[in-house]
C-alpha positions in Angstrom: 0.0 0.0 0.0 1.7 3.2 -1.2 1.0 6.7 -0.1 -1.2 9.2 -1.9 1.8 11.4 -2.3 3.6 8.6 -4.1 1.0 8.6 -6.8 0.9 12.5 -6.9 4.7 12.5 -7.6 4.6 9.7 -10.2 4.9 11.9 -13.2 6.5 9.3 -15.5 3.5 6.9 -15.2 0.3 8.4 -16.8 -1.8 5.4 -15.7 -0.9 5.5 -12.0 0.4 9.1 -11.6 -2.1 11.7 -10.6 -1.0 15.2 -9.5 -4.4 15.7 -7.9 -3.8 12.9 -5.4 -3.0 14.1 -1.9 -5.0 17.3 -2.4 -7.9 18.3 -0.2 -9.7 20.8 -2.4 -9.9 21.9 -6.1 -11.0 25.3 -7.2 -11.7 26.4 -10.8 -10.3 29.8 -11.9 -13.8 31.0 -12.5 -14.6 30.4 -8.8 -11.6 32.2 -7.5 -11.9 35.9 -6.7 -8.2 36.3 -6.3 -5.1 34.4 -5.3 -2.7 36.1 -3.0 0.9 34.9 -2.5 3.2 36.4 0.1 7.0 35.9 -0.1 8.0 35.0 3.4 11.5 36.5 3.1 10.7 39.8 1.5 7.1 40.2 2.5 6.2 41.1 -1.0 2.6 40.3 -1.9 1.5 39.2 -5.4 -2.2 39.0 -6.2 -3.7 37.2 -9.2 -7.2 37.4 -10.6 -9.0 34.4 -12.1 -7.8 35.5 -15.6 -4.2 34.9 -14.6 -4.8 31.4 -13.3 -4.1 28.8 -16.1 -5.9 25.8 -14.5 -7.5 24.4 -11.4 -6.0 25.4 -8.1 -5.2 22.4 -5.9 -5.0 22.9 -2.1 -3.5 20.6 0.4 -4.6 21.7 3.9 -2.4 19.2 5.7 -5.2 18.1 8.0 -5.0 14.4 7.1 -2.1 12.3 8.4 -0.1 10.3 5.9 -2.2 7.5 4.6 -1.6 4.5 2.4 -4.0 3.0 -0.2 -4.6 -0.2 -2.0 -6.6 0.1 -5.2 -8.7 -2.4 -7.1 -10.9 -2.5 -10.1 -14.6 -2.7 -9.2 -17.8 -3.9 -10.9 -20.9 -2.4 -9.4 -23.5 -2.9 -12.2 -23.9 -3.6 -15.8 -21.0 -2.2 -17.8 -20.7 -1.7 -21.6 -18.5 -4.1 -23.5 -15.6 -4.3 -23.1 -15.7 -4.9 -19.3 -12.1 -3.6 -18.8 -10.7 -0.7 -20.8 -7.5 -1.5 -22.7 -5.7 1.2 -20.7 -6.1 -0.8 -17.5 -4.0 -3.6 -19.0 -1.0 -1.5 -18.0 -1.6 -2.5 -14.4 -0.1 -6.0 -14.6 -0.4 -9.3 -16.4 -2.8 -11.3 -14.2 -6.1 -11.0 -12.4 -8.4 -12.8 -10.0 -12.0 -12.1 -9.3 -13.0 -11.7 -5.6 -16.2 -13.8 -5.2 -17.1 -12.8 -1.7 -16.4 -9.1 -1.4 -17.8 -8.6 2.1 -15.6 -11.4 3.6 -12.6 -9.9 1.7 -13.3 -6.5 3.2 -13.6 -8.1 6.7 -10.2 -9.8 6.3 -8.5 -6.6 5.2 -10.1 -4.6 8.1 -9.0 -7.4 10.5 -5.4 -7.3 9.2 -5.3 -3.5 9.5 -6.7 -3.7 13.0 -4.1 -6.3 14.0 -1.4 -4.0 12.7 -2.8 -0.9 14.6 -4.2 0.9 11.6 -7.6 2.5 11.1 -9.1 1.2 7.8 -11.7 2.9 5.6 -12.8 1.8 2.2 -15.1 2.6 -0.7 -15.7 3.3 -4.3 -13.8 6.3 -5.8 -16.1 9.1 -6.9 -15.0 10.8 -10.2 -15.4 14.5 -10.9 -14.9 16.7 -14.0 -11.6 18.4 -13.3 -12.5 21.2 -15.8 -15.6 22.3 -13.9 -15.7 20.9 -10.4 -14.8 23.0 -7.4 -14.9 21.5 -3.9 -13.5 18.8 -1.7 -11.3 16.1 -3.2 -9.5 13.7 -0.8 -8.6 10.1 -1.1 -12.0 8.9 -2.4 -12.4 11.5 -5.2 -10.5 11.6 -8.5 -10.6 13.3 -11.8 -12.9 11.6 -14.3 -9.8 11.2 -16.6 -9.4 8.0 -14.5 -13.0 6.9 -14.4 -12.2 3.9 -16.7 -10.2 2.5 -13.7 -13.4 2.0 -11.7 -11.5 2.1 -8.4 -12.4 0.6 -5.1 -9.9 1.7 -2.4 -8.8 0.6 1.0 -7.1 3.4 3.0 -5.2 3.0 6.2 -4.2 5.6 8.7 -2.0 6.7 10.3 0.2 5.5 7.4 3.9 5.5 6.6 5.9 7.3 4.0 7.1 3.8 3.0 4.9 1.2 1.4 2.9 -0.9 4.0 2.1 -4.6 3.6 -0.9 -6.1 5.3 -1.0 -9.9 5.8 -4.6 -11.0 5.2 -3.8 -14.7 4.8 -4.9 -17.1 2.1 -7.7 -15.9 -0.2 -8.2 -19.1 -2.1 -11.6 -19.6 -0.7 -12.7 -16.1 -1.9 -11.2 -15.9 -5.4 -11.1 -17.5 -8.8 -7.9 -19.0 -10.1 -5.3 -16.6 -11.5 -5.9 -15.7 -15.1 -4.0 -13.7 -17.7 -5.2 -10.0 -17.6 -5.2 -9.9 -21.4 -8.0 -12.5 -21.4 -10.3 -10.7 -18.9 -12.8 -9.4 -21.4 -13.2 -12.9 -22.9 -13.1 -14.9 -19.6 -15.3 -12.8 -17.3 -19.0 -12.3 -18.1 -20.6 -9.9 -15.7 -24.3 -9.5 -15.1 -27.3 -11.4 -13.9 -30.9 -10.4 -14.2 -30.6 -8.1 -11.2 -27.4 -6.6 -12.4 -25.2 -8.3 -9.8 -22.8 -11.2 -9.9 -19.9 -12.4 -11.9 -19.5 -15.6 -13.9 -16.0 -16.8 -14.8 -16.1 -19.3 -17.7 
């Protein structure tokens, strides 16, 4: 589980890197009356109006302690074919399907608890970074990444180094390991009520 800052600084990886990660708020130039910057050494104050701001203003308030995240692809309802966008194939070469999501969540939470961490989890909400102003945080991302359909586990207080949680064997909760390149052929999602997953 890496930190949000790790992903914010990962400029060389357009699939995982996201400069919006680790921010608390985003403000569009049209919603900013002015932006005032004070030089701590000279005391000089520079004020910008919205016309001088080239893009969204990201604000990190520093209220949240360091946290680490584990990200997964999620299926929450019927999805247009293909199930997984080609861009997501950059994440690795294999996949498993978790067949009992609640028990998986329970085991991750128990592992976090044993290690002294608070654990929260949920689907990522995606916003339009060209028009949205408001809170961001660890469970909100730009809709540029909506194809990733993320479900996240977040643990606090985290570490600036990656954290490993030992959840034990998951053989009773998952399918066998399959090649990621075959996911759209192997996995057929959807039952009459829009839930479920059949692996052929």
